[in-house]
C-alpha positions as CSV (number, residue, x, y, z in Angstrom):
1,M,103.1,131.5,113.8
2,R,102.4,133.6,110.7
3,D,104.4,131.4,108.4
4,H,102.7,128.2,109.7
5,K,99.3,129.8,109.0
6,Y,100.0,130.5,105.3
7,M,101.9,127.3,104.7
8,Q,98.9,125.3,106.1
9,Q,96.8,127.1,103.4
10,A,99.3,126.0,100.7
11,L,99.2,122.4,102.0
12,S,95.4,122.4,101.9
13,L,95.5,123.5,98.3
14,A,98.0,120.9,97.4
15,R,95.8,118.1,98.8
16,K,93.1,119.0,96.4
17,A,95.0,117.4,93.6
18,K,96.2,114.3,95.5
19,G,95.8,111.4,93.1
20,F,95.8,113.5,89.9
21,T,99.4,114.8,89.6
22,S,101.5,111.6,89.4
23,P,104.3,111.2,88.4
24,N,104.7,114.7,89.7
25,P,104.2,115.6,93.4
26,C,101.2,117.6,94.5
27,V,102.2,121.1,95.4
28,G,100.3,124.2,96.7
29,A,101.2,127.8,96.9
30,V,99.7,131.1,98.2
31,V,100.9,134.7,97.5
32,V,100.7,136.9,100.6
33,K,100.9,140.8,100.7
34,D,100.1,143.0,103.6
35,E,99.0,140.0,105.7
36,K,96.4,139.0,103.0
37,I,96.3,136.1,100.6
38,V,96.2,137.7,97.2
39,G,96.8,134.6,95.1
40,K,96.3,130.9,95.3
41,G,97.3,127.9,93.2
42,F,98.1,124.2,93.1
43,H,99.5,121.8,90.6
44,R,96.5,120.1,89.1
45,A,98.1,117.4,86.9
46,A,101.3,116.5,85.1
47,G,101.8,119.0,82.2
48,F,99.6,121.6,83.8
49,P,101.0,124.8,85.3
50,H,102.9,124.4,88.6
51,A,101.4,125.8,91.8
52,E,103.7,128.9,91.9
53,V,102.6,129.9,88.4
54,E,98.9,129.5,89.2
55,A,99.3,131.5,92.4
56,I,101.3,134.3,90.8
57,D,98.9,134.6,87.9
58,D,96.0,134.7,90.4
59,A,97.7,137.5,92.3
60,G,98.4,139.5,89.1
61,P,100.1,142.9,89.8
62,Q,99.8,142.4,93.5
63,A,102.6,139.8,93.3
64,L,105.1,142.6,93.1
65,G,106.8,142.9,96.5
66,A,104.8,140.0,97.9
67,S,105.8,136.8,99.6
68,I,105.0,133.3,98.2
69,Y,104.5,130.2,100.4
70,V,105.0,127.0,98.5
71,T,105.0,123.4,99.8
72,L,107.9,122.2,97.7
73,E,111.1,124.0,96.6
74,P,110.4,125.8,93.3
75,C,111.9,124.0,90.3
76,N,114.8,125.5,88.5
77,H,114.8,123.3,85.3
78,F,112.9,123.1,82.1
79,G,110.5,120.1,81.9
80,K,107.0,120.1,80.4
81,T,106.8,123.7,81.9
82,P,109.4,126.4,82.3
83,P,111.2,126.9,85.7
84,C,109.1,128.3,88.4
85,T,112.1,130.3,89.7
86,H,112.1,132.4,86.6
87,K,108.4,133.2,87.1
88,I,108.9,134.1,90.7
89,I,111.8,136.5,89.8
90,K,109.9,138.1,86.9
91,A,106.8,138.7,89.1
92,G,108.9,140.7,91.6
93,I,108.3,138.4,94.5
94,K,110.5,139.5,97.4
95,K,110.4,136.5,99.7
96,V,109.9,132.7,99.2
97,I,108.9,130.4,102.1
98,V,109.3,126.7,101.3
99,G,107.9,123.7,103.0
100,C,110.5,121.1,102.0
101,K,113.4,120.9,99.6
102,D,113.2,119.0,96.4
103,P,114.0,115.3,97.3
104,N,115.9,114.7,94.0
105,P,119.6,114.8,95.1
106,D,120.6,116.1,91.6
107,V,118.5,119.3,92.0
108,C,118.0,119.6,95.8
109,G,118.6,123.2,96.9
110,G,119.2,124.4,93.3
111,G,116.0,126.3,93.1
112,I,116.6,128.0,96.5
113,K,120.2,128.9,95.6
114,Y,119.0,130.4,92.2
115,L,116.4,132.6,94.0
116,Q,119.0,133.7,96.6
117,D,121.5,134.5,93.9
118,N,118.9,136.8,92.4
119,G,118.3,138.8,95.6
120,I,115.2,137.0,96.9
121,E,115.0,136.0,100.5
122,V,114.3,132.3,101.1
123,V,113.1,130.5,104.2
124,S,113.0,126.7,104.1
125,G,111.6,124.0,106.4
126,V,108.3,125.6,107.4
127,L,105.9,122.7,108.3
128,E,108.5,120.5,106.7
129,K,107.2,117.3,108.3
130,K,103.7,117.8,106.9
131,A,105.0,118.8,103.5
132,K,107.1,115.6,103.3
133,I,104.2,113.4,104.3
134,L,102.1,114.9,101.6
135,I,104.6,113.7,99.0
136,E,106.0,110.7,100.8
137,E,105.6,108.4,97.7
138,F,107.4,110.9,95.5
139,I,110.3,111.3,98.0
140,W,110.6,107.5,98.3
141,Y,110.5,106.9,94.5
142,T,113.0,109.7,93.8
143,Q,115.5,108.6,96.5
144,N,115.2,104.8,96.3
145,H,116.1,103.7,92.8
146,K,112.7,104.5,91.4
147,K,110.7,101.8,93.2
148,P,107.1,102.5,94.3
149,F,106.1,103.4,97.8
150,V,104.1,100.4,99.0
151,T,101.1,100.7,101.4
152,L,99.7,97.4,102.8
153,K,96.0,97.7,103.7
154,C,94.5,95.1,106.0
155,A,91.2,94.6,107.7
156,S,90.3,92.2,110.4
157,T,88.1,91.2,113.3
158,L,89.3,91.6,116.8
159,D,90.5,87.9,116.7
160,G,92.6,88.6,113.7
161,R,90.4,87.1,111.0
162,T,90.0,88.6,107.5
163,A,87.2,86.2,106.5
164,T,85.2,83.3,107.9
165,S,86.2,79.6,107.2
166,T,83.8,79.7,104.2
167,G,85.6,82.8,102.8
168,D,82.8,85.2,103.6
169,S,84.3,88.7,104.3
170,K,81.5,91.2,103.4
171,W,81.6,93.3,105.3
172,I,84.1,93.2,108.2
173,T,84.5,97.0,108.2
174,N,81.8,99.6,108.2
175,E,80.8,102.0,105.4
176,K,82.9,104.9,106.5
177,S,86.0,102.7,106.6
178,R,85.3,101.4,103.1
179,E,84.8,104.9,101.8
180,F,88.2,105.9,103.2
181,V,89.7,102.9,101.3
182,H,88.2,104.3,98.1
183,K,89.9,107.6,98.9
184,I,93.2,105.8,99.3
185,R,92.7,104.0,96.0
186,H,92.0,107.4,94.3
187,E,95.2,108.9,95.7
188,T,97.4,105.8,94.7
189,D,98.9,105.1,91.3
190,A,98.1,101.3,91.5
191,V,96.3,98.7,93.6
192,L,97.3,95.1,93.8
193,V,95.5,91.9,94.8
194,G,96.3,88.2,94.4
195,S,94.5,85.7,92.3
196,G,92.7,84.3,95.4
197,T,91.0,87.6,96.1
198,L,90.2,87.9,92.4
199,H,88.4,84.5,92.3
200,S,86.6,84.8,95.6
201,D,85.5,88.5,95.4
202,D,85.8,89.4,91.7
203,P,86.6,93.0,92.8
204,S,86.5,96.0,90.4
205,L,89.3,97.8,92.2
206,T,88.0,101.2,91.2
207,A,87.7,104.3,93.3
208,R,84.1,105.4,94.0
209,I,83.2,108.3,96.3
210,E,79.8,109.8,96.0
211,G,79.8,113.4,94.8
212,V,83.6,113.5,94.3
213,Q,85.6,113.3,91.1
214,T,88.0,110.3,91.4
215,K,90.6,108.5,89.4
216,D,90.8,104.8,89.2
217,P,94.2,103.2,90.1
218,V,96.0,100.9,87.7
219,R,94.8,97.4,88.7
220,I,97.6,94.8,89.2
221,I,96.8,91.1,89.7
222,L,99.3,88.6,91.0
223,D,98.4,85.4,89.1
224,T,101.3,83.0,88.9
225,H,99.5,80.5,86.6
226,L,97.4,83.0,84.7
227,S,94.1,81.5,86.0
228,I,92.1,84.7,85.7
229,K,88.7,84.3,84.0
230,E,87.9,86.3,80.9
231,D,84.8,87.9,82.4
232,A,86.6,89.2,85.6
233,K,85.5,92.7,86.4
234,V,89.1,94.0,86.2
235,I,88.9,93.1,82.5
236,T,85.3,93.8,81.5
237,L,84.4,96.8,83.7
238,E,84.9,100.1,81.9
239,S,87.7,102.2,83.3
240,N,90.4,104.6,82.1
241,A,92.9,102.6,84.3
242,E,95.0,99.9,82.9
243,T,94.9,96.3,84.1
244,I,98.2,94.5,84.6
245,I,98.6,90.8,85.3
246,A,101.9,89.7,86.8
247,T,102.4,86.1,86.0
248,G,105.1,83.4,86.0
249,P,107.4,82.5,83.1
250,F,105.7,79.2,82.2
251,V,102.1,80.1,81.2
252,P,100.2,79.3,77.9
253,R,101.1,81.8,75.1
254,E,97.5,81.5,73.9
255,K,96.1,82.8,77.1
256,I,98.5,85.7,77.1
257,A,97.5,86.6,73.5
258,L,93.8,86.4,74.5
259,L,94.2,88.7,77.5
260,E,96.3,91.1,75.5
261,S,93.6,91.3,72.9
262,K,91.3,92.5,75.6
263,G,93.7,95.3,76.6
264,V,95.4,93.6,79.5
265,Q,99.1,94.1,79.9
266,I,101.0,90.9,80.9
267,L,104.2,91.2,83.0
268,E,106.3,88.0,83.2
269,I,108.0,87.9,86.6
270,P,110.6,85.3,87.7
271,L,109.7,83.0,90.6
272,K,111.3,82.9,94.0
273,E,110.5,80.0,96.2
274,E,107.6,79.1,93.8
275,R,106.0,82.5,94.1
276,L,106.3,85.6,92.0
277,D,109.4,87.6,93.0
278,L,107.8,90.8,94.4
279,N,111.1,92.7,94.5
280,E,111.5,92.1,90.7
281,L,107.9,93.3,90.3
282,M,108.6,96.5,92.2
283,I,111.5,97.2,89.8
284,K,109.2,96.8,86.7
285,L,106.4,98.9,88.2
286,G,108.9,101.6,89.0
287,Q,110.1,101.6,85.4
288,M,106.5,102.2,84.4
289,S,106.4,105.4,86.5
290,I,104.2,103.8,89.2
291,L,105.2,105.8,92.3
292,S,102.7,104.4,94.8
293,L,101.2,101.0,95.2
294,L,98.3,99.9,97.5
295,I,98.3,96.2,98.4
296,E,94.8,95.1,99.3
297,G,95.2,91.3,99.7
298,G,94.5,88.6,100.4
299,S,96.3,87.0,103.2
300,V,98.8,85.1,101.1
301,V,99.8,88.3,99.3
302,A,100.0,90.2,102.6
303,G,102.3,87.7,104.1
304,S,104.4,87.5,101.0
305,A,104.7,91.3,100.9
306,L,106.0,91.5,104.5
307,K,108.4,88.6,103.9
308,A,109.8,90.3,100.7
309,G,110.4,93.5,102.7
310,I,108.6,95.7,100.2
311,V,106.1,97.4,102.5
312,N,106.7,101.0,103.6
313,K,103.4,101.8,105.3
314,V,100.6,99.7,106.9
315,Q,97.0,100.7,107.2
316,F,95.2,98.2,109.5
317,F,91.5,98.4,110.0
318,L,90.1,96.7,113.1
319,A,86.3,96.1,113.4
320,P,84.8,95.6,116.9
321,K,83.6,92.0,116.1
322,F,85.1,88.6,116.4
323,L,84.3,85.2,114.9
324,G,85.0,83.3,118.1
325,G,86.9,80.3,116.7
326,S,90.2,79.2,115.3
327,D,88.9,78.3,111.8
328,G,88.6,81.7,110.1
329,I,91.1,83.0,107.6
330,P,94.0,84.9,109.2
331,V,95.2,88.3,108.0
332,F,98.6,86.9,107.1
333,Q,99.5,83.5,105.7
334,G,103.0,82.0,105.8
335,K,105.6,81.7,108.5
336,G,105.7,84.6,110.9
337,S,108.2,85.9,113.4
338,E,109.3,83.2,116.0
339,L,110.2,85.8,118.7
340,I,108.3,88.9,119.8
341,K,111.6,90.9,119.5
342,D,111.5,90.1,115.7
343,A,107.9,91.1,115.2
344,F,107.1,93.8,112.7
345,E,106.7,97.1,114.6
346,L,105.1,100.2,113.2
347,K,106.9,103.5,113.6
348,R,105.4,106.9,113.7
349,S,102.0,105.3,114.2
350,N,98.6,106.9,114.8
351,V,95.0,105.9,115.2
352,I,91.9,107.2,113.4
353,Q,88.3,106.1,114.3
354,F,85.5,105.6,111.8
355,D,82.5,105.2,114.0
356,N,83.2,101.9,115.8
357,D,86.1,100.8,113.4
358,I,89.7,101.7,114.2
359,L,92.4,102.4,111.7
360,V,96.0,101.9,113.0
361,Q,98.5,103.2,110.6
362,G,102.3,103.6,110.6
363,Y,105.5,102.9,108.8
364,L,107.8,99.9,108.6
365,K,110.5,102.0,106.8
């Protein structure tokens, strides 16, 4: 269909800024006249012009009498930039085709109604599913009390081990899989690991893709007893991203002061069953405008995240190798489901192959 063709172009433009626009959603737009695209645009970062503005400016005088395809309902309120609806009307656009409505219940449909009240034809819901997936973290955050959309990333051998009995885990997955993980990090507001992973691997938790401009996520460490070493890479490695340590209420004030002097932010989180209360942490991260969170491990954290019910999406990498014993480290620690009927089951799942590795991904909610 004609509308699908042009909306797909708008979606492709929006994806270019994935990872750069938070706390705003990524949005793309194309202006079409006489079956030709005469203007393109996408929202590049918070505070920058919105996609509709870029596309209309790109089209220039040809915007008069044209149609505009936009992945998200045009805004009708003043924020850091003026309302896009005003720009559309002033440019003389005759028809607006929308991917999905604004998920904010306070403004949903407001932009569409304003355009219609000003004599502009509006069609909504074109490639709606794709448009919603593109901004799934923004939709979740907006509609769920401002808590981050949580993705749990796991990697294991065929026999369900994430490391050998000695703790060796480099590398279970292949290079293409690991590069994809860096892409996920870039697109996510924050990445989280536990103190066990920190001590065993000393990860940098940055996003590195050769030849591509990337953004490092905020690094979050679960460290109940504040055992982190002062020379850990998440503290010493140069990055524009902040490092946050979530710790318990009874830790040495001197250690807190020392870490804060090195630019680390400390979040004191209450304990629940002798572990940090992850639901309380989600509330605090949401208050910090962190819309999306990638949990990378290790197995204790993965098990705790499932138990706490905070996981929205799972990305599970399977490598075609096995350790061949029962003494390796499992993907999940802690008590699991006692009955198969109570097992965690992914919905809307799909599979991607990276050479011989397989990524199974889907949703828990």
